[in-house]
N, C-alpha and C positions, 0 to 999 in steps of 0.2 A: 504494500500500500504506500502510495506517495503522499506523505504528510503535507508537503507544500501545496500540492494540488487540492487536497482536502481543505486546507486553511484558506486558499483563494476562493474556493466555492462557498465556504461558510461566510467569508467576508462579503461576497456578492449577495447571498441571501439575507444577511443581516442588513445590508444597505437597503434592500427592498422593504424589509420589515420596518426599518427606521423611517423610511420615506412615508410609508402608510400611516405610521403612528403620528408623524408630524402633520400630515394632511388631516387626519382625524382630529387632532388637537386644534388646528386652525379652524376647522369647520365648526367644532363645538364652541369655541370661543367667539366666533363670529355670530353664532346663534344666541349668545348671551349666557351660555351654560359654562360653569367653571367647575368641572369634576376633577378632584385631586388625582385620582389614579390615571386619568387620561392625560392630565398635565405632565405627570412624571413618567409616563409609559415610554417615551423615547429614550430615556436615560439607560435602560438595561441594554438594548441593542447597541447604543452608542458606546457603552463601556466595552462590550465584546468587540465592536469594530475597532476600538482603540488598540486592544490587545492583538488582534489579527493584523491590523495595519502596521503596528510596530514590528511584528514578526516579519512581515513582507518587506518592510524597510530595511531590516537588519540582514536579510538573506544574502545580498551581494557581499556584505562584509564578512559573513561567515564563510562563504564560498572562497573568497580571496584569502582568508586565513588558512583554509584547508589546503589550498594550492601551494602556499609558501612553505 
């Protein structure tokens, strides 16, 4: 199993989930409803996107260290 491919795919799906939660948040706020769990719902996928994004950012540096 290729972990890098799995992490990239997870990052893509997390970005879709994040976008949907932000759109839902904006829609509810524009209707005048302020529900706490909807307001904070984008934070969970955003946190995991941070982790997967940092991993993908560091991959070239790890590959360069392994070659040397």
